[in-house]
N, C-alpha and C positions, 0 to 999 in steps of 0.2 A: 552108614551102610544099611542099617535097618530101615531107614526111611526109603532108600532106593529099592530095597527088596520088597517093601510094602507096595511101592509104586509099580514095580514090575509084576508083582503077584496080583494086584488089585485093578490097576487101570486097564490092563489087557483084557480083563473080563467085564469091564464096566457096562458095555452094551448089553451083554447077556444078563448081568446083574439087574439092570433096569427093566429088562423084559420080564424077568421072573419074580421081581419084587421080593427077593429073599432078604432076610435080615440075619446078620452074622455078628458074633462077638468079635470085637477088634482089640488089637494090642497097641498100646501107646509105645512110641519109639523111645523109651526111656534110656535104653543102652544103644546109642547111635553107632557104635562100632560093632554091634552084634553080627555074627555070621549067620544071618537069616537067609536060608537057601530055599526059595519057593519050590524048587524041584523035589525037595524031600518032604514037603508037606502033603498030607493026604487030602483029597477032595472031600468037602463037606456035603455039597449038594450035587446030585448027579445031573440036575438040569443046568445049573450055571457053572459047575466045576470050580466053585470058589474054594480057595485053600483053607483048610481047617487050622487056622493059626492058634485057636484057643486050646487045642489039644497038645501043643508042643511048646516047651519052654526053651528059649534060645539064650545062650550065654555068649559073652564076648569070646571071639576066636583068638584075639590077641592076648587076652589076660583071663583065661577061662575060670580059674578059681575065684578071682575077685570080681568077675563080671556081674553086672546087675541083671536080674531077671525081668523080662518083659511082663507087664501086668495087664490083665483085662480092664478096660475102662468104660466100655459101653457097647452099643449095638449100632452097626452101620445103618444108615438110611440111604434111600435111592438118591443118586446124583440128580441135580436139577438141570435138565437140558434146556428148559425155558423158564423165564422168570428169574427172580433173585432170592437169595437166602435172607431170612429175617433177622432182626436184632435178637440176640440170645442163642443163635445157632452154634452148637458145638461142632468142632471139626478137627481133623488131622490135616496138616499141611502135606500135600502129596509130594513135594520135593524135599523140604527140610525136616519133615517128620514130627514137628512139635504139635502139642495140643493147644487149641485156642478157642476163642469165642468171638462171634461177630458183634461189633458195636453198631455200625451203620454202614450203608453202601455209599460209594462214590461212582459217578458216571463220567468216565474219562474218554477223550478222543485217542484212539490207538492209531499211530502212524506206523504202519508196517511196510517197510521197503521191500519185503519179500512177496507182497501181495500185489497183483496186477491192479492198475488204477481203476478198472471197471468194477472191481469188487468192493469199492469203498464209496463213501458219500461226501466227505469233506476233503479239502485239498490244502496243502501247505507247500509253497514253492521252496526249492532248495537254493538258498542264496549264499551258501558257504563255500562254494567251489569244490565241495566233496562229491559232487555228482550233479548231473544236469537234469535228472528226471523229477517231475512233479510227484510229490508223495500224497497219497489219498489217506484220509482218516475215517474211521468208523467208531461208533460208540461202543464202549466196553465197560463192564461192571467190575469194580474193585471194592474191597471192603476194608474198613478200619477195624482192627482186631486187637484183642489182648492175648499175649503169649503166656502160657503157664510157666511160672518161674522155675518149676522143678525140671523143665526141659531145657532151659536156657544154657546151662553149662555143657550140654551135649550137642549143641548145634555147631558142629565143627566146620560146616561148609560156609560160614559167614565170618566176616572179620570181627563182628561184635553182635551181640543180641540186638536186634533192631530197636531203635528208639526214635522218637520224634524230637528233633532239636528246635529250640526257639531262640531268637535273639533276647538277651536280657533287657530289662528296662533301662532307660537312659541313665538312671541314677544307680544302677547295679554295676559293681565292679567286674562281674563275670561277663565275658563276651557272649557265651552261649550257655544254655542249660537244657537238660534233656529229661524226657519222661521215658524211662526204659520199659521194655516189654510191649511197646506198641508197634504194629506193623501194618503194611498195606498188602493185601493178598488178592490176586486175580481170581475171578470166578472159577476158572478151570483148575485152580490149585486147591480147591476146597473138597475134602472128603468128609461129608457130614455124618455125624453120629448122634445118638442120644444117650443119656445117662440118668440113673435114678438118684444120683447125689444132688443135694441142694447147693453145694459149693464144689462143683467139679473142676474148677480152674483156680489155681493159686496165683493171685496177683493183687497187690495192695489196692488197686482201683476196682476190683471185681464187685465187692459189696457196696461200694460207693456209687457205682454206675448201674448196677443191675440188682433186681430182686426176684426171688423165686415165686412163681405163680403156677401151681399144678394144673389149673384149669386152662392154661394157654399152651399152644404148640408153636415154637418151642417154649418150655416152661420158665423162661427168664425174660423179664420185661424191663424196659428202660426206666430208671428213676429220673426225677426232675433234674438231678445234678448232671446226668449224662446229657440231657437235652440242652440244658443251660451251657454246659461246657462246649458242646458241639457248636452252638450258635455263636458264642463269644469268640471261639478260636477258629471259626470257619475259614478266615482268610489265610491262616498259617497252616491249616491242616489240608486244605483243598487239594485234591489231585485232579488236574485238568488234562494234561497231555502225557502220553506214553509213547516212546519211540523204540523201534525194534528193527534190527537188521542181522542177517546171517551171512557169514563168510566161511566157506570150507567147513561146514557143519558146526561152527561155533556161533551161537546166537547171543547177541548183546541187546539187553533191554535197559533203557534209561528212563527214569522218572524224575523230572526236575520239580522243585518246590520253591516258591518265592518266600523269603523269610522276613523281609522288611528293610527299612533304610535307617541308617544312623549317621549322625554328623561327626566328622573327625577332621580336625585341623582346618576348619572353615570350608569343608567340602562335604558332599553327600556320598556315602558309601552304601551301595545296595548289595544285599546278601541273598544267596540261593543255596539250598541243599540239593544234591542229586544222589539218587540211589541207582546203582548199576548191578545187574545180574548177568552173569556169564553162564551159558549152558552148552555142554557138549552133546550134540544131537547124534554123533557118530559113535563108532566103536574104538577109535584110535585114542591112545592116552597122550595128552598134550599138557604142557605147563606154560603158564603165563610168565614171561621174562621181563618185558618192558612195556611202558605206556608212552604215548606221544599225543599230547593235547595241543589244540589250537583254540585260543580263546579271543573272540573278537568283541570289542566294546563299541557301543554306539558313539562313544567319544572319538572313535577313529583309531584306537590302539589295537594291535594284534600281538598277542603274547603266545610264545611257544614254550611248552613244558615237557621235558623228557625225564624219565627216571626208571629205576628198577622196580618191577612189580607194581603192586597197588597197596596202599596203606601198610607198607612194610612187609607184605607177603608176596609170594610167588606161587599161587595155588595150582595144584594139579587137578585137571579135570579128566575123570575116567568113567568107565561104565558104572562102577560102584559108587562114586561120588561125582556126578556129572555137572553139578552146579556150584557156583560161588557167588556170594552177594556182599556188597559193601556200600557204605555211604560216605560222601565227602562234601566239602563246601567250597564255594567260590564267591568272591566279591568283586564288584566293578564300580568305577566312579561314574557310572551312567545308568539310567533306568532300564536299559535292555542291552542285549548282546546275543552272541551265538557261541556254541562250543561244538567241536567235532574232533576226530582223531582216529588213532589206531592202537590196538594192542598187539604186541609181538609175541607169538607163541612158538614154543620149541617141541618138536616131535621126539620120539624115543630114539630115532636114528641120528639126532643132532641137527637136522634141518629146521629152518625157521619159516614162518609165514605170518603175514599181517592180517589182522581181523579188524574190519572197519567198525568204528563207533558211530552210530547214526547221529547226524547233526540234530541239535535241539536248541530251541530258543530259550533265552533267559528274559523273561518279561516281568515287569513290576506291576503292581495294581494300585487301586485307589485307597487301600486301607492303611497306608503307612503311618498315620497319626494315631492309630489305635494299637497299643502294645498288646501282645498276647497275654492271656491270663493264666496259662499253664494249668496247675492243678485246681480242682474246684475247692471252694472254701469249706 
């Protein structure tokens, strides 16, 4: 809830903030259930009317005596309306509230079914039967980031702290392994800040990937290990396509990742990971009840999957907690395919409605023979 309150209190004033170039002390959303009420905060700057969060300590409204106190962690910087954030940029996630640091950017094609075709540059035909319109794509910046491990236990709006999963090597008994605390963040979800700490983010890869250099802005630069890791794992990390669609104020964003191919019982099995974010853009409280997937393989098979909730949860999307994110995996016995479907949501009055999952392609690539290297040596 603190993250949502930060977003309501900050993003609504972002344009004024950028005009006046004010810098303000910020609070990390360490207590994500905090009853942070932006209406009670006093304005710090008469020009931009930015709330004076550093003058008030907020404790959990649910468990006030034991609630953790929000702590100042740095000073806000102006949002970048043009260009991209550099390696080493500290930020708060505007939706999930965690502290993080940018490792490097990705340039992805965003296929937004809510945008008119004339507004985009690239096109992708819809061959799934999920709709007849041609979807246009435009380039959009995402970032590979590290999440501060101190904030991970408090990110309640996600099924798990985001991790990048890899296929294990052929001689490894594990099917998958993961590097926790890695995430992909859209440019508009970045709330940049700076800090005087030399190690402002707690993550086991922070000091292996980055080093402090006070003469640079931001003062954290990539080590050779980060550049080598990025180059070796590029095929398994690369974010290329993002798909988005909104139904009745519920926006669904899907990001698929190709993971590689493995041989099993004299056949080839191709693996993908996909990340899904659900966002309630309205004021009505809704709860996800069911999922309905259609999975088409180039081999000619069409699979239907139905079930309760997602990853064992039936998340509630409200004004206080408007978003939920999770990741899952799918495998096909063909090098490509498509997925699409619907989520069934329930309103507070008991009525139900279906939300479309935008169709997305499952495409393999040419790097199948090079296994991912995972952690740097």
